[in-house]
N, C-alpha and C positions, 0 to 999 in steps of 0.2 A: 221107693228106694232113691236116696238123695243121689245127685250126680254133680259131677264137676265138668264146668265148661270153660275151655280156652278157645280163644281166636288169637291167631297170629299169621304176620306175613310170612309166607314159605316160598319166598323168590328163590332162597337157596336149597330147597328140598326137591328131591325127584322120586321117592317111592316110599313104602312102607315096610314092614317086617310081617313076613307070613307066620301063622302058628304052626311052628315044627317041633312038636314034642316040648316036654316040660323046661329044657334048658333054654330054649329059645323064648318062652313065656317070661322068663326072668329078665330078659332085655328090655331097655325102653321100647316102648309102642312105636315111637318114631325116632328113626335113626336121621343122621344128617344127609339131607337130600340134595341132589344137583339138578336143576332143570335149566336146560340149555335155551329153551323158549322164552326169553324174558318178556314177552309181549302178554302171555296168558299168565296172570296172577294166581298162584296157588295158594289156598287157605286151608287150614286144619281146623277141625273141630273134634273136641274131645268131650264124651260125655258117658254115662253108665245106663245100661240097660238092664230091665228086670226080666225075671222068669227064664233066665238061660240056666239050663239043667245040665248040659253036657256040651262037648266039642261039636257035635252034630247042630245044635242050636247056633252056635258062634258061625259055623261054616253057611249055615242057612241065609244068615244075615248078612253075611260078606257077599254071598251070592246075589241077594236081593239089590244090594247097594252098587254092586259091580255092574249090574245092568242099567243104571240110571245114567243118562246122558249128562256128562259134566262132572261125574266122580271119578277121579284119578285111580285111586285105590282106597280099600278099607280094611282095617285090621280089628278083629273082635277078640278080647282074651276071655275065655269060658270060665277062668277061675275067679278074675276081679269083675267081670262083667262089664268091663270098659271097652269102649269103643274109639278108634281114631280114624277119621275120614278125611282124605286130601280131595278138595274138589276145586272147580273153577267158579267163582261167584257170578261171572257173566252169564254162564250157562244153567247154573241150579243154586238154589238157596239153602241155607241150614234148616229153613222149616220144611221144605219139600223132603230133605232127608230124613227128618223126623218122622214125618207122615209116612213115607214108605216103611219105615221100621215098624211103626204101629199097624200099618195096614197087614204086615206080616204077621201080627199076633203078639207083638212084644211091646210092652210099656216102656215109655220114655217120659219121665215125670218131672215137672217144672221146667220144661225145656223153655228158655227165653226166646221171645219173639225177634228180638234184635239186639246188637251191642252197640252202644253208641261211644264212639271214641271223640277226643277232645284236642285240638292242636290250636298252637298260638303261632302266628307269622308276624314278621315285621314287614310292612308295605312301603315301598318307595315310589315317590313322584306323585303324592297327592297334595293337591294345592288348596282345593276349597271343599265345600261340602258336597258338591255335585260329583266330584272324585271319590269320596268315601261311598256315596250312595251307589256310584256305577261298581265300585268294588263288591259292595254288598250284593247288588242285582246279579253280579256275574257268579258269585259264589252259590246264591240260593238257586241259580239255575243249574247246578249240577246235582245229577242224580244221585241220592244217598246223603245228602247234606240237610240237616234237620234245622239248624240254626246258624246264623251268621251275624257277628257284631263288629263293626268297624270303626275304630277311634280315630278321628282325624288328628287331634291334638298328639295322641301318644303314637300314633303312625303305627297301629297294631291291629290285627284282626283275631278274634277267637271263633273257632268253627267247630261245630258239634255235628258229627257225620257218622254214616252207618260203615264201618269198615269193611263189610261184606260188598259194598257197592262201589265204594270210591276210597282212595288213600291220599295220602299228603301230597304226593308228588303230581296227581291229577288235579289238585286244588290249588297248588302253586302255577302249574301250566295255565289253568283258567285264568287267573290273576294276571299273569304275563300276556296272555291272549287279549285282556282287556286294555293292555297298554301300561301295566305297572310293573315293578319289581316285587319280588316276595323272597324271604328268607325265613327258614324254619327257625323259631325260637325254643318251642317245647312241644313236645307231644304227651298224651295221657299218661304213658308210661316211664315218664321222665322225673317222677316225684324223688327219687334218689338214683342219682346217675354220677358215675365216675369216669374220666377220660385217662387212659393210660397211653404212655408213649413206650413202643416195644423195641428191643434190641435183641439182635441175634435171629431176627424173623427175616430170612432172605429169599424166600420161595412160596409160591401159593400154597405149598404143601405145609410149609411151616405156620402159615397163618390160619390154615384149617385146623392143625393140631391144637393150637393156643384157642381158637374158637370153640372146639369141641370140649376141650377142658375147661372153660369157663361156663359153657352151656350146661355142664354136667354139675355143677356147683349148686347146691340147694339154697334157693331165694333168688337166683338170678332169673330175671323176668326176660330180658332181651339183650343180644349182643350185635353190634354193629361195627363191622371192621372197615378200615381204608388201608388197602396193602399199598398203595403208591406211598402214602405218608407214615405208613407202619404205625398207625392209631387204631386204637379200639375204644369204644364207648359201651359201657356196661349199665343196665339199669337193673336195679336189685331192691330186695326187701331188706330193710336194716334191721328187722328182727331176727334173721336168719344168717345174714353175712354183712360183710363190710370191706372198704377198699383195700385194708392192708391183706385180709384174707385173699382177696382176688388177685393182688400182686403176687402173693406166697403160691397161688394155684398156677399162675403162668410160670413162675420159677420152677414149680414141680414138673410142669409138663415137658422139662428138658429130657432129652433122650441121648445116650452116647456121648458123640462130640457136639451135638447140638445143644448149646446153653443159651436159654431164653431168659431176657430181664426186662423187667416193667417198671417204669417210674411214672408219677402223677403228672398229667399234663393239663394245665389250666388253660382253657380256651380263652382267648381275648373277649373282653366284654364287649358284645356287638353293639349294643345301643351307643356306648360311649364312642367307639370307633367309627360309627356311621355318623353320629352327630359331628365328630371332628371332621370326617371326610367332606361332610355336606357344608359345614362352615367354610372348609378350605375351598371346596369347589366354587361356592359363591363368591368368595374373595377373589379368587383368581381370575373368575369370568369377569367380575366388576374392574378389576385393575387391568384387564385384558382390554375390556370395552372403553375404559378411560383412556387407554394409550392411543385410541383413534378418536374418541369423542371431544377429549379436550382440546386437540388441535382444530377440529372441526367447528368447536363453539368460538375460538379464536378467530378463526378464518371467516365466520358468519356474523358474529356478534360483536367482537372487540375490535379487531384491526380496521374494519371499515369505518369505525368511529374515530379513528386516530390517524388522520392524513398527516404526513404523506406516507407514513409505514404501511398502509394497507392499500395504497395506490397499486402496487404491483399485482394484486389480486384481480384488478379489473382490466388485465390485459388480455386480449383476445386471441385464443389459440387458433380457432378457425370459425369465420362467420362471427356468431355473437357469443358463442361458448367462450366463457372467460377462465382464466387460470384458477379462480378461487372455486367456481362451480365443478371444474374437473376434479380439482384436489379433494373437494367435498364427497363428491361422487366415490373418487377411490378409497378414500378413508372409510366411508359410510358402508360400504359394500361388505366387507369382512364382518363388520358389527351385525349388519342384518341377517348374513346368510351362516356365519360361523359361531360367533358368540349367541345370536339370537336362535340357533337351531333348536334348542330345547323348547322354544315356543312352538315351532312348527310340528315337532313330533308330538307334543302334549296336544296341540289342536286337532292333529291327524286321529289320534286315539280317541279324543274326545268326539269328534264327529262320527267316527265309526262306531261308537257306541251310540249315537244319536242323541249325544247330550251337549252340552256347551259350558265352558269354564273360562277361567281368566286368561288362560293361554290363548284362546279363540279370540278374545278381546285384544290382546297384546299383539298378535299376529295379524288380525284384520286392520288394526289401526297404523301398524308400522309399515305394514305392505302398502296400503293407500298412499300414505306419505312417501315412501320410497319410491314406488312405481310411478306416481305422480311426477317426482322428482326426475325420474329418468325419461319420462315422457319431455319434461321441459327441457332437459340436456340435450336430448334427440334434436328437439326441434330447434334449439339455439345452435346446434351443430350443422342443421341443414339450411337454416335462413339466414340472409345476412341482415335483415331488418326484423328483429323480433326481441319482446321484452317479456320476461316471465320469472317469476321468483320460485326456487326450489326449496323443498322441505327436508334435504338430507341430515340437517342439525336435528330435525324433529325426531326422524326415526332412530338416530343413533344416541341422542340424549335420553330419549323415553326409555329405550332398552336398559341404557346405564343406569338410570335412577330405579328402574324396577328391580334392577339386580342388586343395587345397593340397598333397596328396602327390604328384599328377600334375604339378604346377607345378615342385615340386623334383626331381622324376623326369626331367623334360625337361631341367632345367639340367644334372643330373648326367650324364644321357645324353650331352648335347652335347660333353661335357668326355672321353668315351670316346674320340673321334676327333681329339682336340686334336695328337696326334703327326702324324696325316695332314694335318690343316690346317697345321700347322708346314713340314711337306715342301713342301706346294703352295706356301707363302709364300716358299721361298727363291729362287725366280726373281725376277730384278729387273724392274722395269717399264720401264726405258729402256736404251738401248745406243749405243755410238758407232760409226757406220758411217763406214769409211774408203773414198775412191776413190783408186786406186793407177794411175800410169802404167805404159808398158811395162816401165820400168826398176825399178820398184817403189817409187817415191817418191810421198808422199802429195800427192795434188791438192787433196783437200777433206775435211772431216771434219762429220758431220751427226748431230744427237741423235734416235734414233726409237725408236717403241714395240718391245719385245722381240718382240711378235706380228707384227712386219712382217719380222722376220729372214728370210732367204732362204739355202738351202743355198749355199756358196762365198763368201758374203759375208766380207769383212775387217774384223773388230771390234777398236776399241781398248780394253783394259782398264787403266785406271789403277790405281795403289796405294790398296787399300781397298776398290775397287769389286767387285760380283760379276760371275762369268762369266755372261754372257747365254745362251749355248748350248754345246753339246759341240762341240768342234773340235780343231784342232791348231796348236801356235804356230808361226808364221811368222818372228817377230821378236821379239827381246828375251829376257831372263830374269828369272825371280822365283821366290818361294815362295810356294804356292797351299795354303790350309787346306781341306782335303776332310773335316773331320770331321762336318760335317753331312750328308755323304752316305755316307761309308765308315766313320766313327767313328775314323778314325786321328787320333790327338791331335797329332801331330808334322806341321808344315807341310812339303809334297813339293816339291822342286826342280824348276822346268819351265825347259826351255830348247827350242831350236829342234827341231821335229819331235816333241816331247812331246803327249800327249793331254791336254786339260782338260774338266773336267765343268761344265755349267750348273748354277748355284747355289752353288758354292764362292767362296771370298773369295780374291782376289788380295792378298798381303801387301805386299809392298814394291816390286819392279820393276815396269815398264810393259811390258805384252804386246800382241802383235798376234796375232790368233788367227783362223784361217779356219775358219768354220762348216761343220762335217760333219753334224750332226743337228739338226733344229729342230722346234719344235712338239711334237706328241706322240710324236715319235721320239726326243727326248733321254733321257739315263738317267733324269733326275729324274722326267720323265713316266711313263717305263716302270716306276720304283719305285712311284710313286703309284697307277698301273693295277694292278700286281701286289698291292699292299697292298689296295687297294678289292676286287680279287677274292678275296682270301684273307678279309677280313672277312665276304664274302657267302657264302663257302663254309659249309656246315653241318658241324661236329664230330660224329663218330658217338655221342659222349656226350650229344648234344642229343635223340637218341632217347628216352631216358628221359622227359623233359618233353613231347615230341610223344605218346608212349603214355598218359602220364597226363592231358594236357589233353584227350584224346577222351572221357573220362568223368568229368572232375572236377566240372563245372558240375552236370551231372544228380545227381551223388553228393551234392553239397552241396545242392542243392534238396530231395532225398529225405530228408537227415539234418536240414534245419531244419523239414521238414513232422513228422517223428518226434519231433525235440524239443518241437516245440508239442503234440503228442499227449501225449508222455511226461510233461509238466508238467500239462497241461490235465485229462486224464481221472483222475491220481491226486487232483487237487485237487478235482474233481467228486465223487469217492467219499469226500474226507476222508482220504486215505492219508497227508498230511503236516500238521503242525501249522499252525493258521490264522495264527500270529504269524510264520510266513515271509514271508507275503504284506506288501509294504511299503504302508505308510499311503496311502490315496487309490486303491489298484488293487485288482482283484478276481482270482480265479483265471485267468479267460481272459486279461487283460491281461498278467499275470506271464509266463504260457507263450507269449503273443504276443511280449514282449520279447526271451525267450530264443530264440525261433525266428527272429526279425529279426536278432538278433547273430549267429548261426551264418550266415546267409545272407550277411551284409556282412563278417564277419571273415576268410572263406576268399579266398586271393588267388592265382588262377592266372598272374596277372602276373609275380610274382617268380619263379617257375618256369621261365617262357618267356625270362626275360631273364638267368637264372643263366649260361648258356654264351655266348651270342652278345656280351653286353657283356666277359665276361673276354677273349675271342678277339680283339676289337676293339682293346682296350686294349694286349694281348700284341704282335699283329701291328704295331700302330703303334710300341711302344716298341721292339720287335726292329729296325724299319726304321731308326729313328734311331740305332741302335748298329751299322748296318751288317750286320744278319742279316734277311734277307727271307725270310718263312715263308710258303709258298705255300698257306695256308688252314688251317682247323680240324683238317683229317684228318691233315695233316703234323704239326701241333702235339701232336695226341693220340699219333700214333706215338711222335714224338721222345722222350716221357717213359718209354716202355717200353723203350728201346734198352739193351741188356746187352752188345753187342759193336760196337766201330768198327774198321772195316776202311780202312787208309789205303793210298793209292797212294803210291810214292816220289817220282819225279821231279816236282817242282813242287808237291807237296803237304807231305811231311816235308822235302824240300829245297828250297832257293832257287829251283829251276827255271831258273837260268842257268848250265848247264854251262861249264866252261873245260877246254880242252886243256892238260895239264901237260908232257907229253912226246910226242914221235913218233919210233919207232924203226924201222929198216929190217932186214928179213929176207931181202933178195934183193940182187941186183945192179941194181936200178933206181937211179936217181938221186933225191935227196930233191925236187928240182925236179919230176921226171916223176911220183914217188909223189903227190905234193900236188896235181898237175894232175888226174891220174885220179881221185883221191878227192873232189876238188871237183866234177867233171863228174857222178859218180855220186850224190853225196849233194845236189846243187843243187836236186833237185825234191822233197826230203822236208821235212816240216813238222815233224818231231820236233826239240825243242830240242836234243839231242846232236848231231844231223846238222847243225843250225846252227852250232853251237860248232865242229864240225870243218871246215866251210866257211870260217868266219871265220879260223880258224887257219891253214888251209892257204893262203888268200889272202894273209895277213900274211907267211907264209914265201916264198911265191912273189914278192911285192914286194921282200922283203929280198935274194933272189936277183936282183933285177932283171929279172925275167921280164915281158914286156909281151904275152905271147901270149894271143890269145883264148881264153877258157873254152870247152873242148870240150863238146858236148852229147852225152848220154847216149841211146843209142837202146834200143828194147825194154825199157824203164825196167819193173821190177815191185817192188812192196812185198811184203816178206814180214812180216806183222805180228807184232810182239813179237821180231822176229829181225834184220831189216836191209833193204837194198835191193840188187837187182841190174840191170845194165844193162850195154850194149855202147858202150864208148867208144872210137872209132876201129876198130881191128880187133881190139881186146881185150875179152874178158868179165872184167867186174869184178864182185866181191862185196864190200860193206861191211856188217860186222855182227857179232854175237856168235859164239860157239863152235857155238851150235846152228844158226846159218845154214850155217856152213862143215860141219857133218856132215851137215846135210840135202842140200847139194850135193856131198858127196862129196870135200872138200877137207881134206887130211890136216892135221892140226895137229902140227907137229914139237915135240920136246921143249923146245927153246929158247924156242919161242912159249909154251908151257904154263908154263915157269918165269917168264917175263917176266909173263904175264897173272895167274899165282897170286901173285907178289909185289906187284902193284898192288891186286889185289882185297882183299887184307889191310890195304891202307890206304884201304879203302872207295873204291876208284877203279874206274871202268868201262872196260874195254879194248875198242876197237872194232878188228877186224881188218879188213884190206884184202887180198883175194886176187885176183891177176891172172892169167887163164888157169889157174885150178886150182891155183895155188900161193900161200900166203900171202907176201905182199911186204911188209908192215910193220903196225904198230899204233899206234894213238892212245891214249893214258891219259887219260882224263876224268875230272873231279872235279866235283861238285855239292855245296856245302856245305849242311848241315843247317841248318834254319831255328832260330835261337837258342831260340825259345820252344818247340820241339817236345818236348824232354825234360821241361819243365815242364808241358806239356798232358798227356802220357801220364801223368805221376805223378799229376795231378789226377783225370784220368779213373780211375784205379786206387783213388783215395780215395772215388770215387763209386760204387765196384763195378762197374765197365765195363771189360771186357778189351779190349785193343788188337792187332790183327793188321796186319802189313805185306803187301801182295800187289803185286808188280812183275813187269815182263817182264825185269828185270835179273837177272844171274847170281847163283847162291846165295852165294858168298863176299862179293860187295859188298854185296848185301841183308842178310847177317847182321851185317856190320860196321856198317852204318847202324842196323839193328835195335838192336844192342847199345849204340851210342852214345845213343840217345834212350830205352831202356828198354823196347822191345818183345820180348816172349818168343817170340811164333809168327810165323813167315815163310813165305809162299809166292812163290817166285821163278821166273823164266824162265816165265812165265804170259802167255799171248795174252788180248786183251781178253773173248773169249768163255770162256775159261779162268777169268778172274776171276768172271763172272757165275756160273759153276759153283760157284765156291769159296763164294761168298755163300749159293747155294742150299743147299749142303751144310750150311752153317752153320744156316740156317733149318730144316732137317729135324731138327736136333737141339733144336727148340724155341727157338731164340734169336731175339731181335728185332734185327736188323742194321742198323747206320748205315754208308754207303759215303762216304768223303771222298775227292774227285779233282777234276783240273782239265782233263784233256785230252779229245780225241775217243775215245781208246781208253778212256776210262773210262766212256762213255756207258751201254754194256750193263750194267755192273756197277750204276751210279747207278740205272737202272731196276730192276734185279733187287732190289736191297735195300730194307727197308721203309722207310728214310728215306735218299734220297740228297742228299749236300751238296757243292755245286759251289764251288769257291774262285772269287771273284769276278773274279780276274785270269786265270781259265781262259778257254775256248773258249765261244762262243755254244751249241754243240752240247751241251756238258757243262751249261751253265746251263739249257738248255731241258728236260733230262732229269731235273733235280734238284728235289727237294721244298722243300729250302732252300738259298739262296744267300749264300754268305758274301762281301760285297762287298770285304773286304779279302783279302790272302792271308796274313793272320795265323790261325794254328791255334788261338789263345784263343777265336774264335769258336764253335768246335765245342763247346767246353765252354759257352760263353754260349747256343747254341741249345739244348742239351740240358738245361740248369740252368732256362733261361727256360720251357721246355716244362714241366718238373716244377712250377715255381712256378706256372704257369697252370693246370695240372690240379688242384693243390692247392687254388687258389682257387676254381676251378669247383666241385670237390667241397664245399668250405666252403659257398659260395652254395646248393649242393643241400640240405646239411644245414640251413642256416638256413631255406631256403623251406619244404622238407617239415616240418622241425621245427616252424617258426612254425604251419604249418597243422595239424600232428598235434597240437600242444599247445594252440593259439589255440581250435580249433573245440570241444573237450570244455568247455573254460574257459567260452566264450561260451554253450556249452549248459546250464552251469549246475552242472556236477560239483562245484565247489567250495562251491556255495552252502549247500547242508545242513550241512556242516562249519564254515565259516568265515564264512558271509555274505556272502562276495565274489561278485559278479556283474558282469559285463561289459555296461553299457548300449549299445544299438546305436551312439549316435553315437560311443562310445569304440572299439568295435569296428571302426567305419570308419575311425577314426583309426589303430589297429594296422594295418589291411589297407593304407593309404597307407604306412606306415612300413616294411612289409615289402619293398615293391618298391625303395623309396629305398635301404634298407639293402643290397640286393644290388647296385645299381649303384654304391654307395659302395664296397663290398667290391671290386668289380672296378677301380674307380680306384685302389686302394692298389698296384697292379702298376706304375703309373706311377713308384713310388720304386725301381724295380727297379735293382740295381747290378751289374755284371759280377763273377762270383765270384773270378776270378784277379786282377783289378786290386784287390780287397779284401784278398786274401791277399798280394798282392805288397806292399802299403803295410803291412800288419801286419807283415810279415817284416823 
């Protein structure tokens, strides 16, 4: 017996319903419950049990479950055989409950071992790769977490977990315990979610009434209420209900004098708000630090050079403590401990995790400079004869420059997701909803928010307006600009029955569209989700930065200490000339400055940002041009492609076959021949089968036949060959010569000659055999896409070979291959054979990409190193692919490979810059050039260089936004 299983958080549940007569059995199995003990999370599992013959069986099961430790209550319906069990997951699992029922002698079939939920979180406070690794480590240590991926550049985490063992609040708490902030973006049941603002709800009882009313609506999956803000969030199934229905439900819950109202509430875009907040925070901190650092800079470096203006700074306050030193001390202290507090907090959390990041280096460097300066100031205050140089300007200016760098870096990082933000903004804010009568006449027209659109709504789209949701044209005709979604520059003609995509622009005519996909189910939302997932996925090349980050900071600290020793000890023993020591410094101070410079010049952030920022820009840019890349892994593999395998039908060809002739080889009439062929091919989804059905129906209409189309019995699909079925009392085969051979049907010489002649013209011959004899044939042509030859030629110029693999016959395949310029062909190949061909190529050491559009291409798409699905193809093909081409234009195959090459080249350049900067910067900061040139890097300037390195890597990645399609460029230049 099939069962239904549902798991949900039942913090607001307190008990079940006992079986008390038939009336009670009509009630829901689980009523709204109220648990006072918030610490014990109650979960509910619902399923069906077999072999329940009477109420006694139900009572027995309830008794067995009631004795289990951790089961709060259990209800079993003897009529429906359905059970509902409230349990505490910390004490017992759903699996144990199932086993207890089976031990009692009742079967529970197909019970899932576990339920995996997914949640996305915004992570705050990550600075470099070691931070993202720390968050991942903290998440994976949580009991119940199956997998966790953290994106540094995107500042997000995606967590898969077992909801019976943990929940979102525990995950957020673990992140906060690790020293980072976390906010919930979405959970698994947020596919369609609407937020409502309530009016008239003045007490918890009112809120409970509204909540119960919403939960009773069919299709509502989850209801979250916030009484203090009078808001409610509802997750729902768009096939069963919608936002307007939910608002109406709230209003219907009104009782007596209690009137409830609900209106749409649009939560602010958290990512944009947080980016603005972060930019404002760094800007304010930078300006605050400048308020103190600029005077310190003047007091220490400018005024002393301008006598007599700076003479007053040398006045002694007490003993040898001067006015200048005292002012620098006073002004530096707020910068060190108030503005620089974030570095202390970051260092504390990093060290507590037994890791180290940029904050540790900055805190260590500035503390050494500050506290050594305090030591000098205290000594000057205590002694009447003392000379020493303070480094207060080093500490304050170092913090200021780092904050300036972070401020510019945050601005630049925000621009890496510009393409994604533009996609999100394509959806219009409002739409015109039409009400129609039974005859299709417009009764009323109302402007509503696009978030209130429900499936099957009729929407009016005026010229120049954006299409608010995916749908089908039910009235009118127009041209629609789809360039923002598919990259197709030319407007597409739309008429009755054509599909339209939400976010595209209606050019001239007025359309009436029936909404088919709304909310998170629209093509635009799916694209945004796919791009977000791609930006979160970590590219394999990122492993280099991950490995380096583990030992980077400890190595820098050791190098800084050795640098100090390397200058201090030789200085003490007089191993270098005294004139090397700058005026006002001693040997210790010179060595200390070199050590601090090494500490602060090293930049782990640049390494961590090298890959994710480039991937973010590339995936966003690709999406804006109609190329959806599913993550860094796909992007990295695509640049290695040396061979591209093309499917024929729908990929190299237009995919709309047309029958050009029909010939008889038997005594059957054309009318009878067409009727039999139509019946056999009616159940096939293949494009050639559809073209034969359409042509045969046209001929039947021409002959004046009004006979009802017969149905094929015992229908069988012979993959890659054709179909077979019994039509009336006749056994019918429709397919290629291979199908005829397999079924022992003799192909006579005149048939062979007809087939051969058509195959030379790149036509496909479909033979129709009735009762073991070939009765006739259809000649089908599928025009080659106009850009196919140009694409193959361009791939050759990129040193990429092209191969065609098809289930069609050899002669037709060879003719099309010759037309487009492909040298190697695999014909008469079934779907599994296509995958085998790809594996053979891979065994030769080739990185293979497969381009296809149909269900029969899915095995090959999965087998290939990079699977590319033509966007006009089937959902199955798109799901199996690594890269989705939104248009049916083959130019995008070149675009995908070319973009991946450009991106990987940019990532390598980022790594060269990030690693080269550290490799060159650290020796210079350590004073390698000082003995020969007198050039040294003061700590404050080293800090500025460190900040500039991160910024330069992000700006380098941003250059990918100027990417242009290569074929378009060559076409224009030609």
